Legacy VTK file of the C-alpha trace (Angstrom):
# vtk DataFile Version 3.0
C-alpha trace
ASCII
DATASET POLYDATA
POINTS 178 float
0.003 0.010 0.008
1.360 3.380 -1.009
0.725 6.450 1.111
1.670 10.016 0.127
2.537 12.339 3.000
2.400 16.072 2.388
5.830 16.794 3.830
9.467 15.922 3.249
10.175 16.420 6.970
11.509 13.010 8.112
9.742 13.317 11.459
6.305 13.654 9.783
7.039 10.937 7.218
8.093 8.529 9.980
4.969 9.402 12.005
2.779 8.512 9.016
4.675 5.230 8.596
4.307 4.351 12.277
0.593 5.185 12.507
-0.452 3.405 9.318
1.655 0.342 10.128
-0.537 -0.197 13.207
-3.377 -1.177 10.884
-1.940 -2.015 7.476
0.831 -4.364 6.369
3.431 -3.754 3.676
3.138 0.025 3.426
5.321 2.499 1.601
5.228 6.130 2.650
6.487 8.775 0.259
7.024 12.261 1.578
6.282 14.974 -0.967
6.550 18.729 -0.726
3.162 20.348 -1.281
1.954 23.797 -0.351
-0.603 24.283 2.396
-2.152 27.398 0.916
-2.182 28.989 4.382
0.318 31.109 6.333
3.500 29.521 7.671
2.004 29.754 11.163
-1.712 29.023 10.941
-4.113 29.767 13.776
-7.311 28.001 14.827
-9.349 26.341 12.032
-6.983 27.600 9.317
-4.704 24.796 10.522
-7.246 22.246 9.306
-7.521 24.066 5.997
-3.755 23.707 5.552
-3.881 19.977 6.269
-6.790 19.533 3.871
-5.088 21.561 1.143
-1.982 19.352 1.419
-4.036 16.158 1.164
-5.949 17.530 -1.836
-2.707 18.508 -3.571
-1.343 15.002 -3.050
-4.500 13.413 -4.385
-4.263 15.595 -7.528
-0.604 14.742 -8.009
-1.413 11.080 -7.591
-4.047 11.275 -10.300
-1.989 13.391 -12.695
1.239 11.436 -12.302
-0.406 8.007 -11.849
1.543 7.341 -8.631
-0.760 4.539 -7.462
-1.215 5.738 -3.884
-4.213 4.745 -1.790
-3.956 7.386 0.931
-3.051 11.098 1.008
-2.048 12.642 4.295
-1.878 16.344 5.092
-0.295 17.418 8.353
-0.242 20.996 9.567
0.992 22.434 12.864
-0.944 25.304 14.302
-1.879 27.368 17.312
-5.411 27.638 18.697
-7.049 29.663 21.406
-9.124 27.573 23.767
-10.552 28.633 27.067
-8.666 31.948 26.959
-5.316 30.171 26.619
-3.095 29.277 23.648
-2.340 25.756 22.577
-0.162 24.138 19.916
-1.610 21.222 18.011
-1.215 19.273 14.793
-4.168 18.949 12.395
-4.314 15.850 10.198
-6.437 15.264 7.093
-6.445 11.807 5.525
-8.084 11.164 2.152
-8.303 7.826 0.458
-8.477 6.996 -3.221
-12.250 6.452 -2.973
-12.765 10.035 -1.800
-13.285 9.511 1.906
-11.989 12.326 4.065
-11.158 12.131 7.755
-9.644 14.555 10.275
-7.820 14.197 13.542
-5.661 16.173 15.882
-2.599 15.619 17.938
-2.676 16.337 21.643
-2.837 20.032 22.461
-0.278 21.637 24.734
-0.326 25.100 26.206
2.282 27.712 25.324
2.981 31.036 26.971
1.048 33.976 25.574
4.283 35.934 25.135
5.370 33.341 22.523
2.079 33.623 20.681
2.672 37.352 20.307
5.777 36.515 18.216
3.939 34.254 15.834
2.665 35.669 12.561
3.007 35.079 8.849
6.746 35.797 9.053
7.711 33.749 12.114
6.505 30.292 12.992
6.745 28.366 16.250
9.646 26.248 14.989
11.757 29.371 14.482
10.912 30.677 17.943
11.835 27.322 19.507
15.108 27.231 17.542
15.937 30.661 18.901
15.057 29.671 22.492
17.155 26.497 22.273
20.017 28.108 20.390
19.711 25.419 17.728
18.546 25.090 14.147
15.757 23.107 12.522
14.444 21.507 15.728
11.169 20.824 13.901
12.938 18.016 12.088
13.859 16.511 15.450
12.137 16.979 18.807
10.129 20.085 17.938
8.307 22.362 20.358
6.686 19.408 22.150
10.131 17.960 22.853
11.306 21.270 24.228
8.270 21.830 26.459
8.061 18.225 27.720
11.817 18.140 28.295
12.200 15.279 25.834
9.465 13.040 27.222
7.342 13.388 24.064
8.831 13.787 20.606
7.354 15.534 17.612
6.921 12.130 15.955
4.888 10.874 18.933
2.868 14.059 18.806
1.891 13.497 15.159
1.362 9.712 15.537
-1.459 10.502 17.983
-3.064 12.847 15.465
-2.734 10.333 12.664
-4.281 7.546 14.740
-7.219 9.791 15.590
-7.664 10.751 11.923
-7.767 7.056 10.984
-10.841 6.466 13.161
-13.390 7.370 10.425
-11.327 5.488 7.811
-11.244 2.339 9.918
-14.938 2.625 10.840
-16.534 3.708 7.576
-19.791 1.968 8.351
-20.268 4.167 11.416
-19.454 7.363 9.562
-21.714 6.603 6.557
-18.781 6.627 4.184
LINES 1 179
178 0 1 2 3 4 5 6 7 8 9 10 11 12 13 14 15 16 17 18 19 20 21 22 23 24 25 26 27 28 29 30 31 32 33 34 35 36 37 38 39 40 41 42 43 44 45 46 47 48 49 50 51 52 53 54 55 56 57 58 59 60 61 62 63 64 65 66 67 68 69 70 71 72 73 74 75 76 77 78 79 80 81 82 83 84 85 86 87 88 89 90 91 92 93 94 95 96 97 98 99 100 101 102 103 104 105 106 107 108 109 110 111 112 113 114 115 116 117 118 119 120 121 122 123 124 125 126 127 128 129 130 131 132 133 134 135 136 137 138 139 140 141 142 143 144 145 146 147 148 149 150 151 152 153 154 155 156 157 158 159 160 161 162 163 164 165 166 167 168 169 170 171 172 173 174 175 176 177
């Protein structure tokens, strides 16, 4: 089974591989760069739009280039305001070749409001975390969740949870009238 993931980030590609391998045997995951169509740091429901746009772009590429994939996975990290606080989360959109669409989210974790004030279309959370850690490209390793949990949860773990939750409607189509 071939799965296209809307990212070349090895952490996200490995998360897709790990989640899908819980339910399907003999999978191949191909990471592909596709645009989200939203800002680099999406907020609230725009995060889901970015994930959906990535999955749609992959589905189109699959059709045009005859890649033979069965699933198309869009992942998008975002920030959302809930209960007068700010949380980081990952939105996931999974589409299959039959046209079924499912969504899920990673766990949400709170971030300080002073960090949110730095996030806009020019600066994303990954850049802020790099600056705080004095490192580069942490989003391809532990990510913000790794920083804030002091290494207990990795960015891959974070996205695996979101992917597993997005698979719920796919695995239970009869309950979701798909």
